[in-house]
C-alpha positions in Angstrom: 0.0 0.0 0.0 2.8 2.4 0.9 4.7 1.7 -2.3 1.5 2.2 -4.3 0.8 5.5 -2.6 4.3 6.6 -3.2 4.1 5.7 -6.9 0.9 7.5 -7.3 2.2 10.6 -5.5 5.2 10.5 -7.9 3.0 10.3 -11.0 0.9 13.2 -9.7 3.9 15.3 -8.8 5.3 14.7 -12.3 2.0 15.9 -13.8 2.2 19.0 -11.7 5.8 19.6 -12.9 4.3 19.7 -16.5 1.5 22.1 -15.6 1.8 25.6 -17.1 2.4 28.5 -14.8 -0.8 29.5 -13.1 -2.0 32.0 -10.5 -4.6 29.6 -9.2 -4.4 28.7 -5.5 -2.5 25.6 -4.6 -5.7 23.9 -3.2 -7.4 24.3 -6.5 -4.5 22.9 -8.5 -4.1 19.9 -6.2 -7.8 19.3 -6.2 -7.9 19.1 -10.0 -4.9 16.7 -9.9 -6.6 14.5 -7.3 -9.7 14.3 -9.5 -7.7 13.4 -12.6 -5.9 10.6 -10.7 -9.3 9.4 -9.5 -10.5 9.1 -13.1 -7.1 7.7 -14.2 -7.5 4.8 -11.7 -11.3 4.5 -12.2 -11.5 2.1 -15.1 -9.4 -0.8 -13.5 -11.3 -0.4 -10.2 -14.7 -0.5 -11.9 -13.8 -3.5 -14.0 -12.5 -5.3 -10.9 -15.8 -4.5 -9.1 -17.8 -5.8 -12.1 -15.9 -9.1 -11.9 -16.7 -9.4 -8.1 -20.3 -8.6 -8.9 -20.4 -11.5 -11.4 -18.9 -13.8 -8.8 -21.5 -12.7 -6.3 -24.2 -13.4 -8.8 -22.8 -16.9 -9.3 -22.8 -17.7 -5.6 -26.3 -16.2 -5.0 -27.9 -17.9 -8.0 -26.7 -21.3 -6.7 -29.3 -21.2 -3.8 -31.6 -18.3 -4.6 -32.2 -18.9 -8.3 -31.3 -16.6 -11.1 -34.1 -14.0 -11.1 -33.2 -11.8 -8.1 -29.4 -12.0 -8.4 -29.8 -11.3 -12.2 -31.8 -8.1 -11.4 -29.2 -7.0 -8.9 -26.3 -7.7 -11.3 -28.1 -5.8 -14.2 -28.6 -2.7 -12.0 -25.0 -2.8 -10.8 -23.7 -3.3 -14.3 -25.7 -0.3 -15.6 -24.2 1.8 -12.8 -20.7 0.5 -13.6 -21.2 1.3 -17.3 -22.3 4.8 -16.5 -19.3 5.4 -14.3 -17.0 4.0 -17.0 -18.6 6.5 -19.5 -17.8 9.3 -17.1 -14.2 8.1 -16.6 -13.8 7.9 -20.4 -15.2 11.4 -20.8 -12.9 12.8 -18.1 -9.9 11.0 -19.5 -10.5 12.8 -22.9 -10.2 16.2 -21.3 -6.6 17.1 -21.9 -6.5 20.3 -19.8 -6.4 19.6 -16.1 -8.1 23.0 -15.5 -10.9 22.2 -17.9 -14.2 23.5 -16.3 -16.0 20.4 -17.6 -14.1 18.3 -15.1 -16.2 19.6 -12.2 -19.6 18.4 -13.6 -17.9 15.0 -14.3 -16.9 14.6 -10.7 -20.3 15.5 -9.5 -21.9 12.8 -11.6 -19.2 10.3 -10.6 -19.9 11.0 -6.9 -23.7 10.5 -7.4 -23.1 7.2 -9.3 -20.6 6.1 -6.6 -23.3 6.7 -4.0 -25.7 4.5 -6.0 -23.0 1.8 -6.4 -22.5 1.8 -2.6 -26.2 1.4 -2.1 -26.2 -1.5 -4.6 -23.4 -3.3 -2.7 -25.2 -2.7 0.6 -28.4 -4.1 -0.8 -26.7 -7.5 -1.0 -27.4 -7.8 2.7 -31.1 -8.2 1.8 -30.2 -11.6 0.3 -28.8 -12.8 3.6 -31.0 -15.4 5.2 -30.3 -17.5 8.3 -31.2 -20.7 6.4 -28.8 -20.0 3.5 -25.6 -22.1 3.4 -23.0 -20.9 6.0 -20.4 -20.6 3.2 -22.7 -18.3 1.3 -23.4 -16.2 4.4 -19.7 -15.8 5.1 -19.0 -15.0 1.5 -21.7 -12.3 1.4 -20.5 -10.7 4.6 -16.8 -10.8 3.4 -17.7 -9.2 0.1 -19.9 -6.5 1.5 -17.4 -5.6 4.2 -14.4 -5.9 1.9 -15.7 -3.7 -0.9 -14.8 -0.4 1.1 -11.3 -1.7 1.5 -10.9 -2.2 -2.2 -12.2 1.3 -2.8 -9.8 2.8 -0.4 -6.8 3.0 -2.7 -8.8 4.0 -5.8 -11.2 6.5 -4.2 -9.5 8.0 -1.2 -7.6 10.5 -3.4 -11.0 12.3 -3.5 -12.7 12.0 -0.2 -16.3 12.9 -1.3 -16.3 9.9 -3.7 -15.0 7.5 -1.1 -17.5 8.7 1.4 -20.4 8.5 -1.1 -19.4 5.0 -1.9 -18.5 3.6 1.5 -21.1 5.2 3.7 -24.2 3.3 2.4 -22.2 0.0 2.9 -21.3 1.0 6.5 -24.9 1.9 7.2 -26.1 -1.3 5.7 -23.7 -3.3 7.8 -24.9 -1.5 11.0 -28.5 -2.0 10.0 -27.9 -5.7 9.4 -26.2 -5.9 12.8 -29.3 -4.4 14.5 -32.0 -6.2 12.6 -30.5 -9.1 10.8 -27.9 -10.7 13.2 -29.3 -13.0 15.8 -26.7 -14.0 18.4 -24.0 -11.3 18.2 -25.7 -8.0 17.5 -23.7 -5.8 20.0 -20.4 -7.3 19.0 -21.0 -7.0 15.3 -22.3 -3.5 15.6 -19.3 -2.4 17.6 -16.9 -4.1 15.2 -18.7 -2.4 12.2 -18.4 1.0 13.9 -14.7 0.5 14.6 -14.2 -0.8 11.1 -15.9 2.3 9.7 -13.8 4.7 11.8 -10.6 2.9 10.9 -11.3 3.0 7.2 -12.4 6.7 7.2 -9.3 7.6 9.2 -7.1 5.6 6.8 -8.7 7.3 3.8 -8.1 10.7 5.4 -4.5 9.9 6.2 -4.0 8.6 2.7 -5.4 11.7 1.2 -3.5 14.0 3.5 -0.2 12.4 2.8 -0.7 12.7 -1.0 -2.0 16.3 -0.6 1.0 17.3 1.5 3.5 15.7 -0.9 1.9 17.5 -3.9 1.8 20.8 -2.0 5.5 20.5 -1.2 6.2 19.8 -4.8 4.2 22.8 -5.9 6.1 25.0 -3.5 9.4 23.5 -4.6 8.4 24.3 -8.2 7.7 27.9 -7.2 11.0 28.1 -5.5 12.8 26.7 -8.5 11.0 29.2 -10.8 11.9 32.0 -8.4 15.6 31.0 -8.4 15.6 30.7 -12.2 14.2 34.2 -12.5 16.8 35.4 -10.0 19.6 33.7 -12.0 18.3 35.2 -15.2 18.3 38.6 -13.6 21.8 38.1 -12.3 23.0 37.0 -15.7 21.4 40.1 -17.2 23.2 42.3 -14.6 26.4 40.5 -15.4 26.3 40.7 -19.2 23.8 43.4 -20.1 24.1 47.1 -19.8 21.1 48.2 -17.7 20.8 51.6 -19.4 20.8 50.6 -23.1 20.0 46.9 -23.0 23.1 46.2 -25.1 25.8 43.8 -24.1 28.3 45.2 -21.6 32.1 45.3 -22.0 32.7 41.9 -20.5 30.1 40.1 -22.6 31.3 41.9 -25.8 34.9 40.8 -25.2 33.7 37.2 -24.8 31.6 37.4 -28.0 34.4 39.1 -29.9 36.9 36.4 -29.0 34.5 33.8 -30.4 33.9 35.9 -33.5 37.6 36.3 -34.2 38.1 32.5 -33.9 35.3 31.9 -36.4 36.6 34.5 -38.8 40.1 33.0 -38.6 38.7 29.5 -39.4 36.6 30.7 -42.3 39.3 33.2 -43.5 37.0 36.2 -43.1 37.6 39.8 -42.2 36.0 41.5 -39.3 35.5 45.3 -38.8 35.6 46.8 -35.3 34.0 50.2 -34.9 34.5 52.2 -31.7 31.9 54.9 -31.4 32.5 57.8 -28.9 29.8 60.4 -28.2 31.3 63.9 -28.5 30.8 66.3 -25.5 28.8 63.8 -23.6 30.1 65.0 -20.2 28.9 68.5 -21.0 25.4 67.2 -21.9 25.3 65.2 -18.6 26.5 68.2 -16.6 24.2 70.7 -18.3 20.9 68.7 -18.5 21.3 66.0 -15.9 22.0 62.2 -15.9 18.4 61.4 -17.0 19.0 63.2 -20.3 22.4 61.6 -20.6 20.8 58.2 -20.1 18.1 58.9 -22.8 20.8 60.0 -25.2 22.7 56.7 -24.5 19.5 54.8 -25.2 18.9 56.7 -28.4 22.5 56.0 -29.5 22.0 52.3 -28.9 18.8 52.4 -31.0 20.7 54.1 -33.8 23.4 51.5 -33.8 20.9 48.6 -33.9 19.0 50.4 -36.6 22.2 50.8 -38.7 23.0 47.1 -38.2 19.5 46.1 -39.4 17.8 45.5 -36.0 18.5 43.9 -32.7 18.4 40.4 -34.1 21.2 40.7 -36.6 22.7 37.2 -36.7 26.4 37.8 -36.6 27.0 41.5 -35.8 27.8 42.4 -32.2 26.9 45.7 -30.5 27.8 46.8 -26.9 28.1 49.7 -24.6 31.9 49.7 -24.0 32.2 52.4 -21.5 30.6 55.6 -20.2 30.0 57.3 -23.6 31.6 54.6 -25.8 29.9 52.0 -27.9 31.5 49.3 -30.0 30.5 47.2 -33.0 32.0 44.0 -34.4 31.0 43.2 -38.0 32.2 39.8 -39.2 32.7 39.3 -43.0 32.8 43.0 -43.6 35.3 44.9 -45.7 36.9 48.2 -44.9 34.7 50.0 -47.4 31.6 48.5 -46.0 32.7 49.4 -42.4 33.3 53.0 -43.5 29.9 53.2 -45.2 28.2 51.9 -42.1 30.1 54.3 -39.9 29.0 57.3 -42.1 25.4 56.1 -41.7 25.8 56.0 -38.0 27.3 59.5 -37.9 24.4 60.8 -40.0 21.7 59.3 -37.8 23.3 60.3 -34.6 23.7 64.0 -35.7 20.0 64.4 -36.1 18.5 66.8 -33.5 16.5 65.0 -30.9 14.1 66.4 -28.3 13.9 65.1 -24.8 10.9 66.9 -23.2 11.7 70.6 -23.7 15.4 70.0 -24.3 16.9 69.8 -27.8 20.1 67.9 -28.3 22.2 67.8 -31.4 24.8 65.1 -30.5 27.7 64.0 -32.7 30.1 61.1 -32.5 33.6 60.1 -33.5 34.3 56.6 -34.8 37.6 54.7 -35.0 37.8 51.6 -37.2 40.2 48.7 -37.1 40.2 45.6 -39.2 40.9 41.9 -38.5 43.3 40.4 -39.5 45.1 43.3 -41.3 45.4 45.5 -38.2 45.5 43.0 -35.4 44.6 39.3 -34.7 43.8 39.5 -31.0 40.9 41.1 -29.1 43.2 43.4 -27.1 45.2 44.7 -30.0 42.2 45.1 -32.3 40.4 47.1 -29.6 43.4 49.2 -28.9 43.9 50.0 -32.6 40.2 51.0 -33.0 40.7 53.2 -29.9 43.7 54.8 -31.4 41.9 55.4 -34.7 39.0 57.0 -32.7 41.5 59.4 -31.0 43.0 60.3 -34.3 39.6 61.2 -35.6 39.1 63.4 -32.5 42.4 65.2 -33.2 41.0 65.9 -36.7 37.9 67.7 -35.3 35.4 65.1 -34.1 32.1 64.1 -35.8 34.0 62.0 -38.2 35.5 58.5 -38.6 39.0 57.3 -39.1 40.4 54.0 -40.2 43.4 52.6 -38.4 46.7 53.1 -40.2 49.8 51.9 -38.4 52.1 54.5 -39.9 49.7 57.4 -39.4 48.4 56.4 -35.9 51.9 56.2 -34.3 52.0 60.0 -34.5 48.7 60.4 -32.5 49.1 61.7 -28.9 46.4 59.8 -26.9 46.7 62.3 -24.0 46.0 65.2 -26.4 43.1 63.4 -28.0 41.7 62.7 -24.5 41.9 66.3 -23.7 39.7 67.3 -26.6 37.2 64.4 -26.2 
């Protein structure tokens, strides 16, 4: 019994793991799963009960004739068939939250009550002059049916109660009116038996309920931890202001991109974009305007690349007012053309509330593998090209040239940035 309960709890827990996220209360979710398990186990239990009913008919007809037992068997078979139809209907409902599941369980509870009455009515066939073996068989069957229903029906207490209560009442009525020599003893045993079974059913239900509730809470905890991990990953690799990759993530992606380009013998263009006079904008209008300008710059870069889902191109916020782009399989001419497009889009006057901004940018370009073959050198050369462009007056781009760049004074370029 314990192994069976554990197996059923595991199956139900696995079903809950596959349930979609829901804001429904735990009690409602577990209740639906209990109902579905009841219907899942319903068909085997009903078929087993039908076989026992046929056996009862065989025993009764041997000394009572066929008429009365046949009527009883026919009525019970009709009830069993009706319950099987309900089980089949409920099994065809794929969604565990389907509202049609509730009417099905109501009908199933009613037919369970009628089935319990049918089993209890067997005591009407008990007569003192019937064979002793038949008397014992009848009592064993009637008193044993609730035990057989315990495992199948206790997952949903209303069904178990509806099925078992008529049988208990029938046994107590028989103890009072039918038994001859041991009425008090049999009545006491029947009451104790009823209390024991009801207590066992409640304990069985509670253990499964608690196990499923714990699994639901664990699932919520796992979901919460997953969300927290995703948020931490976002904080670790995504710039919170622009939504672009941050410097750490970009360097990792660029390393992989360079390896791919080297294997496929492709070029890669690296564009370092620096906003001109960004510090003055921040100081004059406040950081909230500066943040909005950074966001607009990110939008312009993504637009120039063809959208945020460009397959191979990389874009990131590299520093305070610096952005960086990596364009695999791109020639120098294509990189220059893209850089000019970016400069044109960024130089458009933009209004933030009642503040008009006309930002400009300076771009340095370095090429893989001609200018460098490592991430550090390629980035440094793009930075040197950007400072060379600043020395030439900002709002322009410059392509790295080893002979020309050596004459650039980074400190002087920094002073005019």
